[in-house]
C-alpha positions in Angstrom: 0.1 -0.1 0.0 1.2 3.8 -0.1 1.4 6.5 2.2 -1.3 7.9 4.2 -2.5 4.5 5.5 -4.9 3.3 7.4 -6.1 -0.4 8.2 -9.0 0.6 9.5 -10.9 2.5 6.6 -14.1 4.1 7.4 -16.4 2.3 10.4 -15.5 0.9 13.7 -11.8 1.1 14.3 -10.0 -2.0 15.2 -8.0 -1.7 18.2 -5.1 -3.8 17.4 -1.4 -3.8 15.6 0.3 -4.5 12.5 3.4 -4.5 10.8 4.9 -2.2 8.1 7.5 -3.6 5.7 9.5 -2.0 2.9 12.8 -2.0 1.5 14.6 1.0 1.0 17.6 1.0 -1.2 20.7 3.6 -0.6 22.9 5.0 -3.8 26.4 3.6 -2.6 27.0 7.7 -3.3 25.4 8.4 0.0 28.6 6.9 2.0 29.1 9.7 4.5 26.4 11.5 4.7 23.4 11.0 7.1 20.2 9.4 6.7 16.9 10.5 8.7 13.2 9.0 8.5 10.4 11.4 9.5 7.2 10.0 10.0 4.0 13.0 10.0 1.6 11.0 12.2 1.6 7.3 13.5 -1.8 6.6 15.2 -0.4 5.9 17.9 2.6 4.1 18.9 5.4 2.8 16.5 9.2 1.4 17.0 10.9 1.1 13.9 13.9 -1.9 12.8 16.3 -1.5 10.4 18.0 -4.3 9.1 16.8 -6.4 12.3 17.6 -3.4 14.6 16.0 -0.9 16.5 15.7 2.6 15.6 13.8 3.7 17.9 9.9 4.8 19.6 7.5 7.1 19.5 4.7 7.0 21.6 1.6 9.5 20.3 -0.2 9.8 16.9 -1.0 13.4 16.9 2.9 14.9 16.2 5.6 14.1 13.5 8.7 12.3 15.0 12.2 11.6 13.6 14.6 8.4 13.8 18.5 8.9 12.3 19.0 5.1 10.8 22.9 6.2 9.6 24.3 3.4 11.6 21.8 1.2 10.2 22.0 1.4 6.6 24.1 -0.3 4.0 24.8 1.5 0.8 25.3 0.7 -2.2 22.5 -2.0 -1.2 18.8 -2.8 -0.3 17.8 -2.3 3.4 14.9 -3.7 5.0 12.3 -1.4 7.2 10.3 -2.2 9.6 7.5 -0.8 12.2 5.4 -1.9 14.4 2.2 0.2 14.9 -0.4 -0.2 17.5 -3.7 1.9 18.0 -4.4 -0.8 21.4 -5.4 1.1 24.2 -2.8 2.1 26.9 -2.7 3.9 30.1 0.4 5.7 29.5 -0.1 7.4 25.6 -2.1 10.4 25.5 -5.6 10.6 24.9 -6.6 7.8 27.2 -10.3 9.3 27.1 -11.8 9.7 23.7 -15.3 9.1 21.8 -14.0 10.0 18.3 -12.6 6.9 16.7 -8.5 6.8 16.5 -7.9 4.8 13.3 -4.5 2.6 13.8 -1.9 3.6 11.5 1.1 4.9 9.3 -1.9 7.5 8.8 -0.2 10.5 7.8 2.9 11.2 5.4 6.5 9.3 6.1 9.8 10.9 4.4 13.2 10.3 3.9 16.0 13.0 5.0 19.4 12.9 3.7 21.9 15.6 4.8 26.1 16.3 5.4 27.4 15.2 8.8 27.1 18.9 10.2 23.1 19.4 9.8 20.5 21.6 11.0 19.0 19.4 13.2 15.9 17.6 12.0 15.5 15.3 15.4 14.4 18.6 17.4 11.3 17.3 18.3 10.3 16.8 15.0 10.4 20.3 13.6 12.5 21.4 11.0 15.3 22.9 14.0 14.7 26.5 12.6 12.2 27.9 15.8 11.4 31.5 15.3 10.0 33.4 18.0 8.9 37.1 17.6 9.3 39.0 20.7 7.9 42.3 19.7 5.5 43.2 17.1 4.0 46.3 15.3 3.4 48.3 12.7 6.7 49.9 12.8 9.2 47.3 13.9 9.4 43.7 14.4 11.9 42.0 16.9 12.9 38.4 17.5 15.1 35.7 17.4 15.6 32.5 15.1 16.3 28.9 17.8 18.5 26.9 15.5 19.6 23.6 16.2 22.6 21.5 14.9 23.5 18.1 14.8 27.0 16.9 14.0 28.9 14.0 15.1 32.0 16.7 15.9 31.9 18.0 19.2 34.3 21.1 20.1 35.0 22.8 16.7 32.9 25.5 15.3 30.2 26.4 12.4 29.4 29.1 10.8 25.7 29.9 10.8 24.0 32.4 8.1 20.4 33.6 9.0 18.1 35.6 6.1 14.6 36.7 6.0 12.8 38.5 3.1 9.8 39.9 3.1 6.0 38.2 1.0 7.5 39.8 -2.1 11.0 38.2 -2.0 12.8 41.5 -0.6 15.4 40.7 1.6 15.0 42.1 5.1 17.2 41.2 7.5 20.7 39.0 7.2 23.4 37.7 10.0 26.3 35.5 9.7 28.3 34.6 13.2 30.5 31.8 14.4 28.9 29.2 16.6 30.4 26.3 19.0 29.2 22.8 18.1 28.2 22.3 21.5 24.7 20.5 21.0 23.2 23.4 22.2 20.7 25.4 20.2 21.8 28.3 18.4 20.0 31.5 19.1 20.5 34.6 16.3 18.0 37.3 17.5 16.8 39.9 13.9 15.2 43.0 13.7 13.7 44.8 11.0 11.3 48.1 10.4 8.3 48.2 8.3 7.0 45.1 8.8 3.6 43.0 6.8 1.5 41.7 9.1 -0.1 38.9 9.4 -4.4 38.7 9.3 -7.3 36.8 8.3 -7.4 39.4 5.6 -3.8 39.6 4.5 -2.2 35.8 5.5 1.3 37.7 4.1 4.3 35.4 5.4 7.8 36.1 5.6 10.9 33.3 4.6 13.6 32.6 7.0 16.5 30.9 5.4 19.2 29.3 8.0 22.2 27.6 6.4 25.3 26.4 8.8 28.7 25.9 7.0 31.3 23.4 8.0 34.1 21.4 6.7 33.1 22.7 2.8 30.0 21.1 3.3 26.6 23.1 3.9 23.3 22.7 4.7 20.0 25.0 4.5 16.6 25.0 5.4 14.0 27.2 4.9 10.7 28.1 7.3 7.7 30.2 6.4 6.2 32.4 9.2 3.9 35.2 9.8 4.3 38.3 12.0 1.4 39.1 14.2 0.9 40.4 17.8 -2.0 38.2 19.8 -3.1 40.0 23.0 -6.9 38.8 24.8 -7.9 40.9 27.4 -11.7 40.5 29.9 -12.8 44.0 28.3 -11.2 44.3 24.8 -11.7 40.9 23.2 -9.5 38.8 21.1 -7.4 41.5 20.0 -4.6 40.7 16.5 -2.3 43.5 16.1 -4.4 45.6 18.1 -7.2 45.1 16.3 -10.8 43.6 18.5 -11.7 40.1 16.1 -15.2 38.3 16.9 -13.2 35.0 17.3 -15.9 32.4 15.5 -15.0 28.6 15.5 -15.2 25.6 14.1 -14.0 22.6 16.1 -12.9 19.7 13.1 -11.8 16.2 13.7 -9.2 13.5 11.9 -11.6 11.5 10.0 -13.1 11.6 6.5 -15.6 9.8 4.7 -13.5 8.3 1.9 -10.4 7.1 3.4 -11.0 7.0 7.2 -8.0 8.7 10.1 -5.7 8.9 6.6 -6.2 12.5 5.3 -5.0 13.7 2.2 -3.4 17.4 1.4 -7.1 17.6 -1.1 -8.9 16.5 1.7 -7.7 19.5 4.4 -8.8 21.5 1.7 -11.6 20.6 0.4 -12.9 21.0 4.6 -11.8 24.4 4.8 -13.5 25.5 1.8 -16.6 24.3 3.7 -14.9 26.4 6.6 -15.3 29.3 4.4 -18.2 29.4 3.1 -20.1 29.0 6.6 -18.3 32.2 7.7 -15.9 30.7 10.1 -12.4 32.8 10.9 -11.8 30.1 12.9 -10.3 25.9 13.6 -9.9 23.9 16.4 -8.1 20.9 16.4 -10.2 18.4 18.6 -8.4 16.0 20.4 -5.0 16.2 19.3 -3.3 19.0 16.6 -4.1 18.3 13.0 -0.6 17.7 10.5 1.3 20.4 9.5 -0.1 21.0 6.1 -3.5 21.4 7.5 -1.7 24.5 9.1 0.0 25.3 6.2 -3.3 26.0 4.2 -4.3 28.4 7.8 -1.4 30.3 7.4 -2.4 30.9 3.7 -6.1 31.4 3.9 -6.0 34.0 6.6 -7.5 31.4 9.5 -6.8 31.3 13.4 -6.5 27.8 14.6 -6.7 26.6 18.4 -3.6 23.5 19.1 -4.8 21.3 21.9 -3.1 18.6 23.7 -4.9 15.2 23.6 -5.4 15.5 27.4 -9.2 15.4 26.8 -12.2 13.7 28.6 -15.1 11.6 27.0 -18.4 12.3 27.8 -18.8 9.1 29.4 -18.8 8.0 33.2 -16.3 4.9 33.0 -13.6 6.8 31.5 -10.4 8.1 32.9 -9.0 11.1 31.2 -5.8 11.2 33.7 -3.3 8.9 35.6 -1.4 10.1 38.0 1.6 7.8 37.1 5.2 9.0 36.0 4.9 7.7 32.4 1.8 8.7 31.5 2.6 12.7 33.2 5.8 12.4 31.2 4.2 11.4 27.7 2.0 14.3 28.0 4.7 16.7 28.3 6.6 15.2 25.3 3.4 15.5 23.1 3.3 19.8 24.4 6.7 20.1 23.1 6.7 18.0 19.7 3.3 19.8 19.0 4.9 23.6 20.1 7.7 22.9 18.4 6.4 21.6 15.2 3.5 24.6 14.9 5.7 27.3 16.6 6.1 29.3 13.5 2.8 29.0 11.5 1.5 32.1 12.2 -2.7 30.4 11.9 -2.3 28.9 15.5 -3.0 31.5 17.4 -3.6 29.3 20.8 -1.9 26.3 22.5 -4.6 24.1 24.2 -4.1 22.9 27.4 -7.2 20.2 28.3 -10.6 19.8 27.4 -13.9 18.7 29.4 -11.3 17.2 32.5 -13.3 16.2 36.1 -11.8 18.2 38.3 -11.7 15.3 41.1 -10.1 16.5 44.2 -6.6 18.0 43.5 -5.2 15.5 41.5 -4.7 16.6 38.2 -3.9 20.3 39.1 -0.2 20.6 39.5 -0.2 18.4 36.2 -2.2 20.7 34.6 0.2 23.6 36.1 3.1 22.3 35.2 1.8 21.5 31.5 0.1 25.3 31.2 4.0 26.4 32.8 5.7 24.6 30.1 3.7 26.1 27.0 4.1 29.2 28.8 8.2 29.4 28.5 9.0 27.0 25.5 6.3 30.0 23.7 5.5 33.0 25.6 3.6 34.7 22.1 0.5 32.8 22.5 -2.1 33.0 25.1 -3.5 28.7 26.3 -6.7 28.0 26.7 -9.1 24.9 27.9 -12.1 24.1 27.7 -14.0 23.1 30.4 -17.4 21.9 31.9 -16.5 22.0 34.9 -16.3 24.0 38.4 -13.1 25.0 40.5 -9.8 25.6 40.3 -9.1 24.5 37.3 -10.6 27.0 35.0 -8.3 29.6 36.5 -4.8 28.1 35.4 -4.9 28.9 32.1 -4.6 32.2 30.3 -7.9 31.5 28.5 -10.7 29.4 29.2 -13.6 28.4 27.1 -16.9 27.0 28.8 -18.6 23.5 27.3 -22.0 24.8 27.2 -25.4 22.3 26.5 -28.3 23.4 28.4 -31.0 23.2 27.0 -30.3 19.2 26.1 -29.1 17.1 29.3 -30.7 19.1 31.3 -33.0 22.5 31.3 -34.1 25.1 28.4 -32.4 26.6 26.2 -32.9 30.2 28.0 -31.7 28.9 30.4 -28.0 30.1 28.3 -29.2 33.2 29.0 -29.5 32.7 32.6 -25.9 31.4 33.1 -24.4 34.1 30.3 -25.8 36.6 32.7 -24.4 35.1 36.3 -21.1 34.9 34.3 -20.7 38.2 33.6 -22.1 39.6 37.3 -19.7 37.1 38.8 -16.9 36.6 36.5 -16.7 39.0 34.0 -12.9 39.7 34.8 -11.9 36.0 33.0 -11.6 36.0 29.6 -13.7 34.0 28.3 -15.3 32.2 25.1 -18.4 29.4 25.0 -18.3 26.3 23.0 -21.6 24.4 22.7 -23.2 21.9 19.9 -26.2 19.6 19.9 -26.7 16.0 18.0 -29.0 16.3 14.9 -29.7 13.7 11.9 -31.2 14.9 9.1 -32.8 11.1 8.6 -34.4 11.1 11.5 -37.8 13.1 11.5 -39.9 14.5 15.5 -42.9 13.8 14.3 -41.8 10.1 13.4 -40.8 9.6 17.0 -44.1 10.5 18.1 -45.7 8.3 15.8 -43.4 5.0 17.1 -41.3 5.8 20.0 -37.7 5.2 19.2 -35.0 5.3 21.7 -31.5 7.7 20.9 -33.9 9.5 17.9 -31.8 12.1 17.3 -34.5 15.0 15.6 -32.5 17.4 13.2 -35.6 19.5 13.9 -34.1 19.4 17.3 -30.5 20.3 17.2 -31.4 22.9 15.3 -33.9 24.9 18.2 -31.0 24.3 20.7 -28.1 26.2 18.0 -31.2 29.0 17.2 -31.5 30.0 21.2 -28.0 29.7 21.5 -27.2 31.6 18.5 -29.7 34.3 19.6 -28.3 34.8 23.7 -24.7 34.8 22.2 -24.1 35.8 18.7 -24.0 39.5 20.0 -22.6 39.4 23.7 -19.6 41.1 24.3 -18.3 39.4 27.0 -17.0 36.4 25.0 -13.8 36.7 23.1 -14.8 33.5 20.8 -17.5 31.8 19.9 -17.2 28.1 19.0 -19.2 25.5 17.5 -18.6 21.4 18.3 -18.1 20.7 15.4 -18.1 21.2 11.6 -18.7 17.5 10.4 -19.9 14.2 12.5 -17.8 11.7 13.3 -17.3 8.5 13.4 -17.7 7.4 17.2 -18.1 3.6 17.6 -19.5 4.2 21.2 -22.2 5.9 19.9 -25.6 3.8 19.3 -25.3 5.3 15.7 -21.2 4.7 15.4 -21.8 8.4 14.5 -21.4 11.5 16.7 -23.6 13.8 14.9 -23.5 17.3 16.7 -21.5 18.4 13.2 -23.1 20.7 11.1 -22.4 19.0 7.9 -22.9 15.0 7.7 -20.2 13.0 7.4 -20.3 11.9 4.3 -20.2 16.2 4.0 -23.5 15.7 1.1 -26.1 17.1 3.3 -25.4 20.1 5.5 -27.8 21.0 8.3 -30.5 23.5 8.6 -27.8 25.3 11.5 -25.0 24.9 8.8 -27.0 27.8 7.4 -27.6 29.7 10.8 -24.2 30.5 11.3 -24.0 31.2 7.3 -26.5 33.7 7.2 -24.6 35.5 10.7 -21.2 35.1 10.0 -20.5 35.0 5.8 -20.8 38.8 5.0 -19.3 38.0 1.7 -22.0 36.3 0.0 -25.8 36.4 0.3 -27.8 33.6 2.5 -31.4 32.9 2.1 -32.8 28.8 3.5 -35.7 27.4 4.5 -35.8 25.1 7.2 -37.1 22.1 8.0 -37.6 21.3 4.2 -36.7 17.6 4.6 -39.8 17.4 6.6 -42.4 17.0 3.9 -45.2 15.2 5.3 -46.8 17.8 7.7 -49.8 15.7 10.8 -50.8 19.3 11.8 -52.9 22.1 9.9 -51.6 24.5 12.0 -47.4 25.3 10.6 -45.4 27.6 10.8 -42.1 28.2 8.6 -38.3 29.5 10.0 -36.0 31.3 7.1 -32.3 32.2 7.6 -31.6 34.9 5.7 -29.1 38.2 5.1 -32.4 40.5 3.9 -35.5 40.6 4.8 -37.9 38.2 2.9 -40.6 37.1 1.0 -42.3 33.7 2.3 -45.3 32.9 -0.3 -47.8 29.6 0.5 -49.2 28.3 -2.8 -48.8 31.7 -3.8 -50.2 33.8 -0.9 -47.9 36.2 0.5 -47.5 35.5 4.6 -46.0 37.6 7.1 -42.6 37.1 8.4 -40.9 39.0 11.4 -37.2 38.9 12.8 -36.9 36.4 15.6 -33.4 37.1 16.4 -30.5 38.5 14.3 -30.9 37.0 10.2 -33.8 34.5 11.5 -37.2 35.3 10.5 -40.4 33.5 11.7 -43.5 34.0 9.9 -46.9 33.9 11.9 -48.8 30.4 12.2 -51.0 29.3 9.2 -53.8 26.6 9.0 -53.1 24.6 5.5 -55.1 22.2 3.7 -54.5 19.0 3.5 -52.5 18.3 0.5 -49.9 19.1 -1.2 -48.8 22.8 -0.7 -46.2 24.8 -2.4 -43.5 26.8 0.4 -41.5 29.6 -1.0 -39.2 32.0 0.1 -37.3 35.1 -1.9 -34.8 37.7 -1.0 -33.3 39.6 -3.9 -32.0 37.3 -6.5 -31.9 34.3 -3.4 -34.9 31.4 -3.7 -35.7 29.1 -1.9 -38.6 26.6 -1.2 -40.3 22.8 -0.7 -43.6 21.1 -1.4 -45.1 20.0 1.4 -48.2 17.7 2.3 -50.5 17.8 5.1 -52.4 14.9 6.1 -54.1 16.6 9.4 -57.6 15.1 8.7 -58.6 17.7 9.8 -61.9 19.8 7.5 -60.4 22.7 5.5 -60.9 25.9 6.9 -63.1 28.4 6.1 -62.2 30.7 3.1 -61.2 33.5 5.0 -57.5 34.1 4.7 -54.6 32.4 6.4 -55.2 33.4 10.1 -52.4 35.6 12.6 -51.5 33.8 16.1 -49.2 35.5 18.5 -45.2 34.6 18.3 -44.6 30.7 17.5 -41.5 31.0 19.6 -39.1 27.9 19.2 -38.6 25.8 22.2 -36.2 23.2 22.1 
């Protein structure tokens, strides 16, 4: 097979182990070179052997890793590579609790790297070996530091390092050359230049940084692309990028795809981001664990903000344990955190490091560990805030710079009106926190609320209930300045074998990417200002058993509603959300149309109420048919 690859395909993941083998021919002229194998992601533990000898082990599926195989290969001949891969459950590899299907295999690309004996190291935490640390960024000036990691078999000598920075148009803006000791320590080269072009969603410009090392008539060069921007978040001003407030409107993205399971390709990342842009969202959350680096390349070039999470998370199952107080578990979390930051440090789209999600704060056991992770992230990269997603009370919410509240009142308990009560209490008592909110609810387009009423069924998830949930939350939270961001969980349904249907249906789009649910168009109307939206809700429910009906419309301008050609009054219930008066429809086929500007939408429904037809006195009007959950 070719890479990326997963042995699961789609459907429930097979928790097992497998062996990958291949032959690698190494030319004789590579004698004296150094060879490294880089894997961009293996789910979730990997052991590599070359010609029967162990090359290295990696534990964790969300980050890249590199093994040097120089001493294990034979130049001028064929070499046998064997990798043992397992996605079996282990209590010392994060995540230990997840409802998302994590498909096993070498599910991201792999590559062979060949260098001279002294080189910019590909071994440093799976990164490129060149990390850019901006220290001060403004419209007038940029100052920072390039952290360059070297690898060499020589010790005690010196080499020549060169650093060059080119503007987005290729114009050189900075150059520096210096001698550096080959002592195994990273070399830090300061830089500064004036009048930078700052990266932003509207102007996603990137600079090219070139680092070169020269030693014993050999030279190694690495180029990375990065952007410069200033991030600040305050409880009063919200999320500030380059001093300008941005209303963060984000969606969570999983890690599986209908065509290839957990193995995702560049074109699939691009397709998924097209949905994000159509929705009008300006941010993505990598739920459970980081995506591959190519995904963030796309975010960089398209101006998409990204929140990247460490896989320290808890699924909503009471039997799960998300944190084990063992040395091996804690060290694995620290290792994955360091790899995540080192590998994604240079991406300007990455604006938040996620430390944990949904942890239960039972006692104080997990708090010291969470605090140590947060401190490690701040030390490695002080230019970005840390964040956590929490549905708990207590001290665990005061560790990270930012807190994102996971809210679902009105779904499993209470009513959706309670979200207004909650946000008012938060403003009254905790307005000093830098808060965002995350919410979502399941809904399946094939499930109808009235079908369940006719034949009661367990685990019935009608799309209309999901729609009502999002309508109420959007009405309450969309214009609330208390929150620096609104996050929808999720954009796509994703595989969850532990769920009754093998799927978590909380997405705004079905897993196969073929059906955009009603809630998708609600947020498109609210968030996408580049193209108009008109959408009649509940069109899939073509059989209505009640004569009295009302209709919902999402539109960016005042819509016109017609029933069998007759106009029906509509009013704005919330921003971009319009409701009709309640109308009494005769049994039979009825044509519903909505128009707004050049846009039109509609449906043909069948009314089968069994009631006598109303008197021909027009369409009666009643009060406000406010949606309820």
